[in-house]
MIFILO-350012 format. One record per residue (C-alpha): residue number from 1; x, y, z. Coordinates in steps of 0.05 Angstrom, whole numbers, plus 5000, padded with zeros to 4 digits. Each point is the difference from the previous one (the first is absolute). Layout:
N
SITE;n;X;Y;Z
SITE;NUM;X;Y;Z
...
END
This chain:
309
SITE;n;X;Y;Z
SITE;1;5000;5000;5000
SITE;2;5031;5066;4978
SITE;3;4995;5067;5038
SITE;4;4945;5027;4954
SITE;5;4955;4940;5014
SITE;6;5012;5009;5075
SITE;7;4979;5073;4997
SITE;8;4937;4983;4961
SITE;9;4980;4946;5049
SITE;10;5014;5045;5060
SITE;11;4956;5053;4968
SITE;12;4944;4951;4991
SITE;13;5004;4979;5074
SITE;14;4997;5073;5021
SITE;15;4939;5012;4956
SITE;16;4965;4938;5029
SITE;17;5015;5022;5071
SITE;18;4973;5070;4987
SITE;19;4937;4972;4966
SITE;20;4987;4951;5057
SITE;21;5009;5055;5052
SITE;22;4955;5047;4962
SITE;23;4947;4946;4995
SITE;24;5000;4988;5075
SITE;25;4997;5075;5015
SITE;26;4945;5009;4949
SITE;27;4959;4944;5031
SITE;28;5010;5029;5070
SITE;29;4976;5069;4977
SITE;30;4945;4974;4955
SITE;31;4926;4998;5017
SITE;32;5000;4927;4980
SITE;33;5027;4935;5028
SITE;34;4993;4929;4976
SITE;35;4969;4935;5026
SITE;36;4969;4936;4972
SITE;37;4962;5031;4942
SITE;38;5050;5054;4983
SITE;39;4998;5075;5015
SITE;40;4955;5024;5057
SITE;41;4991;5071;5026
SITE;42;5033;5011;5067
SITE;43;4938;5039;5022
SITE;44;4956;4940;4986
SITE;45;5047;4954;5037
SITE;46;5002;5049;5059
SITE;47;4924;5000;5004
SITE;48;5004;4925;5009
SITE;49;5053;5007;5055
SITE;50;5056;4983;4951
SITE;51;4970;4931;4987
SITE;52;4989;4978;4928
SITE;53;4925;4990;4988
SITE;54;5013;4944;4950
SITE;55;5055;4955;5030
SITE;56;4996;5025;5073
SITE;57;5075;5014;5002
SITE;58;5015;5042;5061
SITE;59;5050;5052;4975
SITE;60;5054;5027;5046
SITE;61;4981;5064;5034
SITE;62;5034;5055;5040
SITE;63;4996;5006;5076
SITE;64;4953;5061;4996
SITE;65;4954;4963;4952
SITE;66;5001;4941;5049
SITE;67;4982;5046;5059
SITE;68;4945;5033;4958
SITE;69;4968;4932;4989
SITE;70;5007;4977;5073
SITE;71;4983;5065;5036
SITE;72;4964;5044;4950
SITE;73;5028;5054;4955
SITE;74;5051;5041;5039
SITE;75;4966;4977;5065
SITE;76;5066;4983;5035
SITE;77;5064;5031;5027
SITE;78;5068;4982;4971
SITE;79;5060;5003;5048
SITE;80;5071;5022;4986
SITE;81;5045;4942;5021
SITE;82;5075;5002;5018
SITE;83;5049;4996;4943
SITE;84;5070;4973;5019
SITE;85;5064;5011;4961
SITE;86;4986;4988;4926
SITE;87;5061;4959;4980
SITE;88;5033;4969;5062
SITE;89;5046;4955;4959
SITE;90;5017;5045;4941
SITE;91;4972;4947;4953
SITE;92;5012;5005;4925
SITE;93;4980;4950;4946
SITE;94;4983;5025;4931
SITE;95;4985;5067;5034
SITE;96;5006;5027;5072
SITE;97;4946;4981;5049
SITE;98;4990;5074;5015
SITE;99;4982;5011;4927
SITE;100;4949;4944;5002
SITE;101;4968;5030;5062
SITE;102;4999;5069;4967
SITE;103;4965;4971;4939
SITE;104;4949;4962;5042
SITE;105;4984;5061;5041
SITE;106;4990;5043;4939
SITE;107;4956;4947;4968
SITE;108;4955;4987;5061
SITE;109;5004;5063;5042
SITE;110;5016;4956;5060
SITE;111;5062;4997;5046
SITE;112;4997;4924;5004
SITE;113;4954;4946;4974
SITE;114;4957;4994;5063
SITE;115;4944;5048;5019
SITE;116;4968;5000;5069
SITE;117;4930;5028;5010
SITE;118;4943;5001;5051
SITE;119;4927;4993;4978
SITE;120;4935;4968;5021
SITE;121;4961;4939;4977
SITE;122;4933;4986;5033
SITE;123;5016;5057;5049
SITE;124;5062;4962;5022
SITE;125;5064;5040;4997
SITE;126;5055;4962;4964
SITE;127;5074;5010;4989
SITE;128;5016;4977;4929
SITE;129;5064;4991;4959
SITE;130;5002;4994;4925
SITE;131;5058;4997;4950
SITE;132;5012;5030;4932
SITE;133;5028;4949;4951
SITE;134;5026;5056;4955
SITE;135;5050;5017;5055
SITE;136;5055;4950;4983
SITE;137;4951;4942;4999
SITE;138;4977;5017;5071
SITE;139;5063;4966;5025
SITE;140;5018;5007;5074
SITE;141;5057;5039;5030
SITE;142;5012;5039;5064
SITE;143;4950;5055;4982
SITE;144;4944;4949;4989
SITE;145;5019;4966;5065
SITE;146;4994;5066;5037
SITE;147;4932;5013;4967
SITE;148;4975;4932;5023
SITE;149;5025;5011;5071
SITE;150;4968;5069;5001
SITE;151;4933;4969;4979
SITE;152;5006;4945;5054
SITE;153;5016;5051;5054
SITE;154;4943;5046;4978
SITE;155;4952;4941;5001
SITE;156;5021;4980;5071
SITE;157;4999;5071;5028
SITE;158;4931;5013;4971
SITE;159;4972;4930;5012
SITE;160;4985;4989;4926
SITE;161;5002;4938;4957
SITE;162;5059;4997;4951
SITE;163;4984;4986;4927
SITE;164;5059;4984;4954
SITE;165;4988;5001;4925
SITE;166;5060;4956;4982
SITE;167;5030;5007;4931
SITE;168;5071;5002;4973
SITE;169;5058;4962;4972
SITE;170;5038;4986;5065
SITE;171;5060;5031;5034
SITE;172;5046;5053;4969
SITE;173;5066;4970;4979
SITE;174;5030;5070;5002
SITE;175;4994;5000;5076
SITE;176;5024;4928;5010
SITE;177;4994;4977;5074
SITE;178;4968;5067;5019
SITE;179;4943;4981;4955
SITE;180;4996;4928;5024
SITE;181;4997;5025;5072
SITE;182;4933;5032;4985
SITE;183;4970;4930;4998
SITE;184;5018;4992;5074
SITE;185;4981;5071;5019
SITE;186;4931;4996;4968
SITE;187;4988;4932;5032
SITE;188;5017;5028;5069
SITE;189;4953;5059;4987
SITE;190;4943;4953;4982
SITE;191;5011;4961;5064
SITE;192;4993;5065;5039
SITE;193;4934;5016;4963
SITE;194;4973;4931;5017
SITE;195;5025;5005;5073
SITE;196;4958;5064;5005
SITE;197;4939;4959;4982
SITE;198;4992;5033;4932
SITE;199;4983;4964;4935
SITE;200;5052;4998;4945
SITE;201;4968;4988;4932
SITE;202;5039;4989;4936
SITE;203;4971;5015;4931
SITE;204;5043;4970;4945
SITE;205;5000;5037;4933
SITE;206;5038;4982;4938
SITE;207;5057;4984;5008
SITE;208;5025;4976;5068
SITE;209;5069;4969;4996
SITE;210;5067;4985;5032
SITE;211;5014;5026;5070
SITE;212;4932;5033;5003
SITE;213;4966;4932;4996
SITE;214;5052;4973;5049
SITE;215;4984;5052;5053
SITE;216;4942;5048;5012
SITE;217;4955;4975;4944
SITE;218;4991;4932;5033
SITE;219;4992;5021;5073
SITE;220;4929;5026;4999
SITE;221;4943;4979;5044
SITE;222;4963;4997;4934
SITE;223;5027;4996;4929
SITE;224;4958;5029;4945
SITE;225;5020;5002;4926
SITE;226;4975;5033;4937
SITE;227;4982;4953;4942
SITE;228;5058;4979;4957
SITE;229;5054;5030;5044
SITE;230;5069;4968;4995
SITE;231;5022;4975;5069
SITE;232;5068;4968;5001
SITE;233;5069;4996;5031
SITE;234;5044;4976;4943
SITE;235;4979;5006;4927
SITE;236;4962;4944;4966
SITE;237;5056;4987;4949
SITE;238;5051;4994;5056
SITE;239;4956;4950;5037
SITE;240;4985;4960;4937
SITE;241;5074;4997;4984
SITE;242;5014;4975;5070
SITE;243;4947;4947;5007
SITE;244;5006;4979;4927
SITE;245;4926;4991;4988
SITE;246;4940;5038;4973
SITE;247;4966;5046;5049
SITE;248;4924;4999;5011
SITE;249;4957;5047;4959
SITE;250;4991;5067;5034
SITE;251;5060;4987;5045
SITE;252;5014;5059;5046
SITE;253;4936;5036;4983
SITE;254;4956;5020;5059
SITE;255;4948;4947;4983
SITE;256;5052;4945;5003
SITE;257;5032;5028;5063
SITE;258;4931;5000;5033
SITE;259;4992;4926;4985
SITE;260;5067;4986;5033
SITE;261;4978;5037;5063
SITE;262;5042;5063;4999
SITE;263;4942;5046;4982
SITE;264;4934;5002;5039
SITE;265;4956;5036;4950
SITE;266;5003;5029;4930
SITE;267;4960;5065;4996
SITE;268;4982;5043;4940
SITE;269;5025;5071;5005
SITE;270;4929;5028;5002
SITE;271;4985;4958;5061
SITE;272;5064;5012;5039
SITE;273;4975;5057;5045
SITE;274;4937;4965;5020
SITE;275;5034;4933;5012
SITE;276;5057;5030;5040
SITE;277;4950;5041;5040
SITE;278;4959;4938;5016
SITE;279;5062;4961;5021
SITE;280;5025;5056;5045
SITE;281;4931;5008;5031
SITE;282;5002;4926;5019
SITE;283;5071;5001;5025
SITE;284;4989;5064;5041
SITE;285;4929;4982;5020
SITE;286;4975;5068;4977
SITE;287;4943;4977;4956
SITE;288;4932;5012;5033
SITE;289;4969;4939;4968
SITE;290;5057;4956;5026
SITE;291;4995;5031;5069
SITE;292;4924;4988;5001
SITE;293;5009;4928;4978
SITE;294;5052;4989;5055
SITE;295;4954;5030;5052
SITE;296;4943;4956;4977
SITE;297;5045;4939;5004
SITE;298;5022;5019;5070
SITE;299;4928;5010;5022
SITE;300;4979;4933;4970
SITE;301;5058;4966;5035
SITE;302;4980;5033;5066
SITE;303;4927;4978;4992
SITE;304;5022;4928;4987
SITE;305;5044;5001;5061
SITE;306;4944;5026;5044
SITE;307;4951;4949;4973
SITE;308;5050;4944;5014
SITE;309;5007;5025;5071
END
């Protein structure tokens, strides 16, 4: 290959890279997105809570969109959480970690991938955490760990249930053991929430993977998942290559994970607020119907005891 051919090929690669980048940017800024039947208006998808009306795919959504669905439009308070040193290890791969953080912050408007909020469902005050997958795949580092601990502490101090909307690709390799230590820190925080007698509910949204699955996503009192959500530790191809056999259909999807006992219920996005509200009412014994039923049961038991005497 002579030098002219090399220059031509290099030019073609640059053109392809620019075209691909432009396409992604155009799609992000466009009024349209795509699903099973092709283009669909984002406004139409939003009206259906970002769920495809044809194939029922639950598209990924932002933390604020998640809170709007759970608590009502802007009917919640978002907290500013502590942000530790950005790049404790001075990590560089194809680009510096600081540059990746800068890009993610510009893209999402967030300081880290986790957002903590307080809102109400069924007149029950809740501390909730949700992640933005557009922020480096919602991977976990020291900042996300601090956000989770802040949420746990807020829940305990205000005697509120803690709801974790778990999503993300795992731990941040750019923070090495600092990132991995967040698995331990979040686990200890969850233990404190439970020791305070408060429910910890996990809602799994596509995708949940790696160290997220291996820590706070699997420690809930109740595990709820959206339809079709990927829930995994290692990737399916890695597992298939290890066990040397075909994996079952739908492997690692929420429906399959429910069958194997790691998910308690699969709930459509439109039903999440009411289902979570009902579950919390039962767990906290705050539902009037439940209280009435318990009183009636107690009175019936007392009558039977008296009659026996």
